[in-house]
C-alpha positions in Angstrom: 135.0 73.3 81.6 132.7 76.0 82.9 130.3 75.6 80.1 130.3 71.8 80.6 129.6 72.3 84.3 126.7 74.7 83.5 125.0 72.0 81.4 125.6 69.4 84.1 123.9 71.6 86.7 120.9 72.3 84.4 120.6 68.7 83.4 120.7 67.3 86.9 118.6 70.0 88.6 115.2 68.7 89.9 112.5 71.3 90.1 109.0 70.9 91.6 106.1 72.9 92.9 104.9 72.6 96.5 101.4 73.6 97.5 98.8 72.4 100.0 95.5 73.1 101.6 93.4 73.8 98.5 90.2 73.2 100.4 88.2 72.9 97.2 84.5 73.3 97.9 84.9 75.6 100.9 82.1 77.8 101.9 83.2 81.0 103.6 80.7 82.9 105.6 77.9 81.1 103.7 79.6 82.1 100.4 80.9 79.5 98.0 84.5 80.1 97.0 84.5 77.7 94.0 84.8 80.5 91.4 87.8 81.9 93.3 89.4 78.4 93.6 89.0 77.9 89.8 90.8 81.1 89.2 93.6 80.0 91.6 93.9 76.6 89.8 94.2 78.4 86.5 97.1 80.3 88.0 98.7 77.1 89.2 98.3 75.6 85.7 100.0 78.6 84.2 103.0 78.2 86.4 103.3 74.5 85.6 103.3 75.1 81.9 107.0 75.7 82.4 108.6 72.4 81.4 111.4 72.8 83.8 109.0 71.6 86.5 109.3 67.8 87.0 106.5 67.4 89.6 103.6 69.0 91.4 103.4 68.1 95.1 100.0 68.7 97.0 100.6 68.1 100.7 97.0 67.4 101.8 93.5 68.9 102.2 92.7 68.8 98.5 89.0 69.2 99.5 87.4 71.0 102.4 85.2 68.1 103.5 85.5 64.4 103.6 82.5 64.2 101.3 83.2 67.1 98.9 80.4 68.6 96.8 80.2 67.3 93.2 81.2 70.6 91.7 84.4 70.7 93.7 85.3 67.1 92.6 84.6 68.2 89.0 86.8 71.2 89.4 89.8 69.2 90.6 89.2 66.5 87.9 89.1 69.2 85.2 92.3 70.8 86.5 94.2 67.4 86.5 92.9 66.6 83.0 94.0 69.9 81.5 97.4 69.7 83.3 98.2 66.2 82.1 97.1 67.0 78.6 99.5 69.9 78.5 102.3 68.3 80.6 102.0 64.5 80.2 105.6 64.1 81.6 104.8 66.0 84.8 104.3 63.8 87.9 101.5 64.8 90.3 102.0 63.6 93.9 99.0 63.9 96.3 98.4 63.0 100.0 95.1 63.4 102.0 95.0 65.9 104.8 92.7 65.8 107.9 89.8 67.3 105.9 90.0 64.7 103.1 88.6 61.2 103.0 91.5 58.9 102.1 89.2 56.2 100.7 87.5 58.7 98.3 90.8 60.3 97.3 92.2 56.9 96.6 89.6 56.0 94.0 91.3 54.8 90.8 94.8 55.4 92.2 96.2 52.2 90.5 95.0 53.4 87.1 96.0 57.0 87.7 99.6 55.9 88.7 100.0 54.7 85.1 99.4 58.3 84.0 101.8 59.8 86.5 99.2 60.8 89.1 100.1 59.3 92.5 97.6 59.4 95.4 99.2 57.9 98.5 96.5 57.5 101.1 97.7 54.7 103.3 100.4 55.7 105.8 102.0 52.2 105.5 102.8 53.0 101.8 104.8 56.1 102.8 108.0 54.0 102.8 107.7 53.2 99.1 109.3 56.2 97.3 108.2 57.6 93.9 111.2 58.6 91.7 111.2 62.0 90.0 113.9 62.3 87.4 115.9 65.4 86.5 115.3 64.9 82.8 112.6 63.4 80.7 112.6 59.6 80.4 113.2 56.8 82.9 116.5 55.3 83.9 116.6 53.0 80.8 116.2 55.9 78.4 118.2 58.5 80.3 120.2 57.7 83.4 119.6 61.0 85.0 119.9 61.7 88.7 116.6 61.4 90.5 114.9 62.4 93.8 113.0 59.8 95.9 109.7 61.4 97.0 108.1 59.9 100.2 104.4 60.7 100.7 103.1 60.5 104.3 99.3 61.0 104.5 97.6 62.6 107.5 98.1 60.2 110.4 94.7 59.5 112.0 94.4 57.6 115.3 95.3 54.0 114.8 96.5 54.4 111.3 99.9 53.0 112.3 100.5 50.2 114.8 103.7 49.8 116.7 103.2 46.1 116.5 104.2 46.2 112.8 107.7 47.1 113.8 108.1 45.8 117.3 105.9 44.2 119.9 103.0 42.3 118.2 100.8 42.9 121.2 101.2 46.7 121.2 98.1 48.9 121.1 97.3 51.2 118.2 99.0 54.6 118.4 96.6 57.5 118.8 98.4 60.8 119.4 99.9 62.7 116.4 103.3 63.0 118.2 103.6 59.3 118.7 102.3 58.4 115.3 104.9 60.8 113.7 107.7 59.3 115.7 106.8 55.8 114.5 106.4 57.0 110.9 109.7 58.9 111.1 111.6 55.8 112.2 110.2 53.8 109.3 110.8 56.7 106.8 114.4 57.1 107.9 115.2 53.5 107.1 113.5 53.8 103.8 115.3 57.1 103.1 118.7 55.5 103.7 117.8 52.6 101.5 116.8 54.9 98.6 120.1 56.7 98.8 121.9 53.3 98.7 119.9 52.4 95.6 121.0 55.5 93.7 118.7 58.4 94.7 120.5 61.8 94.7 117.9 63.5 96.9 115.1 62.5 99.2 111.9 64.6 99.6 109.1 64.2 102.1 105.5 65.4 101.9 103.5 65.3 105.2 100.3 66.8 106.6 101.2 67.6 110.2 101.1 70.4 112.8 104.8 71.2 113.2 105.9 72.5 116.7 106.4 76.2 116.5 104.3 76.7 113.4 102.1 79.7 113.3 98.4 78.8 112.8 95.4 80.9 111.7 91.7 80.9 112.3 90.9 78.8 109.3 92.6 75.5 110.3 90.8 72.7 112.0 93.0 72.9 115.1 94.1 69.8 117.0 93.6 69.9 120.7 96.6 69.7 123.0 100.3 69.8 122.5 100.4 66.0 122.1 99.2 66.7 118.5 102.2 68.8 117.7 105.0 67.1 115.7 108.7 68.1 115.8 109.9 68.9 112.3 113.3 67.7 113.4 112.0 64.1 113.1 112.4 64.5 109.3 115.8 66.4 109.3 117.4 63.8 107.1 115.4 64.7 104.0 116.7 67.3 101.6 113.3 69.0 101.6 110.2 68.4 103.8 106.9 69.8 102.2 104.3 70.3 104.9 100.6 70.9 104.8 98.0 71.8 107.4 99.0 75.3 108.5 97.6 78.0 106.2 100.5 80.5 106.5 103.6 80.3 104.3 106.4 79.7 106.8 109.7 77.9 107.3 109.7 75.5 110.3 113.2 74.1 110.1 116.4 74.2 108.0 114.8 72.0 105.4 111.0 72.1 106.1 108.4 74.5 104.8 104.7 75.1 104.8 103.5 76.4 101.5 100.3 77.7 103.2 96.9 77.6 101.6 96.8 79.3 98.1 93.9 81.4 99.1 93.1 83.2 102.4 90.4 81.3 104.2 90.0 83.5 107.3 90.1 87.2 107.8 93.1 87.0 110.1 95.0 85.9 106.9 93.9 89.0 105.0 97.3 90.7 105.2 99.4 87.6 104.6 101.0 86.8 101.2 99.7 83.6 99.5 102.3 81.7 97.4 103.2 78.5 95.6 106.7 77.3 96.5 109.1 76.6 93.6 111.7 74.1 94.9 115.0 73.4 93.1 117.4 70.6 94.1 120.5 72.0 92.6 122.1 69.0 90.8 125.7 70.0 91.5 128.0 67.1 91.0 129.6 65.3 94.0 132.9 64.8 92.1 135.3 67.1 90.3 136.4 66.9 86.7 138.8 64.1 87.5 136.1 62.0 89.1 137.4 62.6 92.6 134.8 63.1 95.4 134.2 66.6 96.5 134.9 66.9 100.3 131.7 67.5 102.4 129.5 68.0 99.3 126.0 68.7 100.4 123.0 68.9 98.0 121.6 72.4 98.3 117.9 73.4 98.0 116.5 76.6 96.6 113.0 77.6 97.6 111.4 80.5 95.7 107.9 81.8 96.7 105.6 82.5 93.7 103.0 85.1 94.8 99.4 84.3 93.9 97.0 87.0 92.8 93.5 86.0 94.0 90.3 86.8 92.0 89.1 88.7 95.1 91.1 89.8 98.1 90.1 89.6 101.8 90.1 92.9 103.6 89.2 94.2 107.0 87.8 97.7 107.3 86.8 99.8 110.4 84.6 102.8 110.8 81.1 104.0 111.8 78.0 102.7 110.2 77.2 106.2 108.8 80.7 106.4 107.2 80.3 103.2 105.3 76.7 103.9 104.4 77.0 107.4 102.9 80.5 108.9 103.0 82.9 106.1 101.9 82.4 106.4 98.2 85.2 109.0 97.7 87.8 107.4 99.9 90.9 106.3 98.0 91.6 103.7 100.7 88.4 101.9 99.8 89.1 101.7 96.0 88.2 98.2 94.9 86.3 97.4 98.1 83.2 96.5 96.1 85.1 93.7 94.5 86.8 92.4 97.7 85.5 90.1 100.4 85.1 92.3 103.4 84.8 92.1 107.1 83.7 95.5 108.5 84.0 96.4 112.2 81.6 99.2 113.1 82.8 101.6 115.8 80.6 103.5 118.2 78.2 102.5 121.0 75.0 102.6 119.1 73.9 99.2 117.7 73.2 99.3 113.9 70.4 96.8 113.2 70.5 94.8 110.1 73.9 96.3 109.3 75.1 93.5 107.1 72.2 93.4 104.5 72.0 97.2 104.4 75.7 97.7 103.7 75.8 94.8 101.3 72.9 96.1 99.4 74.1 99.7 99.3 77.7 99.5 98.1 79.6 96.4 99.3 78.1 93.3 97.5 80.9 91.0 98.8 80.6 92.0 102.4 80.7 88.8 104.4 80.9 89.8 108.1 80.0 92.8 110.3 81.3 93.1 113.8 79.9 95.6 116.4 82.0 94.8 119.5 81.8 98.3 121.0 78.0 98.4 120.7 77.5 95.0 122.2 79.9 95.8 125.0 77.9 99.0 125.7 74.6 97.0 125.8 76.1 94.5 128.3 77.3 97.4 130.5 73.9 99.1 130.4 72.2 95.9 131.7 74.8 95.5 134.5 74.3 97.3 137.8 77.2 97.8 140.3 77.2 95.2 143.0 74.5 93.0 141.3 74.6 90.0 139.0 73.6 90.6 135.4 70.0 89.8 134.5 71.2 87.2 132.1 72.8 85.2 134.9 69.4 84.8 136.6 67.2 84.1 133.5 66.9 81.1 131.2 68.3 80.5 127.7 64.9 81.2 126.1 64.7 84.7 127.5 68.3 85.4 126.5 67.6 84.3 122.9 64.4 86.4 122.8 66.4 89.5 123.9 69.0 88.7 121.2 66.3 88.6 118.5 64.9 91.9 119.8 68.3 93.6 119.8 69.0 92.5 116.2 65.6 92.5 114.5 63.5 94.8 116.8 61.3 91.9 118.1 61.3 88.3 119.1 59.8 85.8 116.7 58.0 83.0 118.6 58.5 80.4 115.9 62.3 81.1 115.8 62.5 80.9 119.5 60.6 77.6 119.6 62.8 76.2 116.9 65.9 77.3 118.8 64.8 75.7 122.0 64.0 72.5 120.2 67.4 72.3 118.6 69.1 73.2 121.9 67.2 70.3 123.6 68.3 67.9 120.9 72.0 69.0 121.2 72.0 68.6 125.0 70.5 65.2 124.6 73.2 64.1 122.2 75.9 65.5 124.4 74.7 63.4 127.3 74.5 60.3 125.1 
């Protein structure tokens, strides 16, 4: 009996991988991350070679921009092609995030669906679930238990209209919170219907800012708490796979952010990056005599799979002289030449042209240099007790000239003229 139960559990278990916020094509401090993203996708492909995975779920922000660069599109296309060649039975489920263009991501979706690639880009289609079976084959070949996957794209203002479910004269819904409430009401009806039709589990993918979620510097932050969404709206689902926030975190009993698979800001430098392996356990709801098991509840197992990046993000701190001439023998800096670095220089003396000098000397992947102490000292030096700062009485052109002088040792008239021209254009656009 125990052996039989073991095989029932294995046969009925549904296992899938949850990731989000790939941001393919991202440029970080003027440096393309495409090579790092290709390395990350190779790691994702290696995990999915395991045939126990039935689906890959990408919860939004496939690309970093609504019009992604061609090489980023080619990278994603090559990944999908290699993955489906190796795992033709694997279902790939994708929604757009707030960085994606739904129309572009939807290109060819009808054709791709025939190949097991599902791109759900219209929020009104979120109520139509995609079945993922516990074993190979469909219900005709193999009547296995299945999970109904509901895919909710990022809800842009006006993408759902309350008139579709209530008052036909209602105005389009604009806030994220109200849009989520409307979507959740529709999804709950669809979820219950899927269970009545034989689904053993229900899973949701959504690209939202869940209340209480911890954000980082690399997200495109929504303004105001009206854009926050309660994860409790989707409590009925066995698992809710969220995208948008870049830190791996649990936001409710059944809801998780996988986080971005790479660190896209230096405040994420110390955080672990993971893929989430999710298992719906497949335990039977009846005993060996066919009698229902009291209060049986499908359990979910979530296992983080650590990602090793091609290059790490690191923050370092010390004097300019230390990094320029004395840091070569420091064990704590081992591998720093290969890592992406942000260096904070200590001391009150401003080091001019610090970034190109340090990058050229020993840190080729140095992306950012901060000199907060030095700039604070400069501001203090120009401020006299009881008087306003000179900057408060002078114009923007003089401030910019002083800035150029501090950084480069002199003000370039052409750069100053160009700056003032661009400033005038931006002010004109702001007024319009």
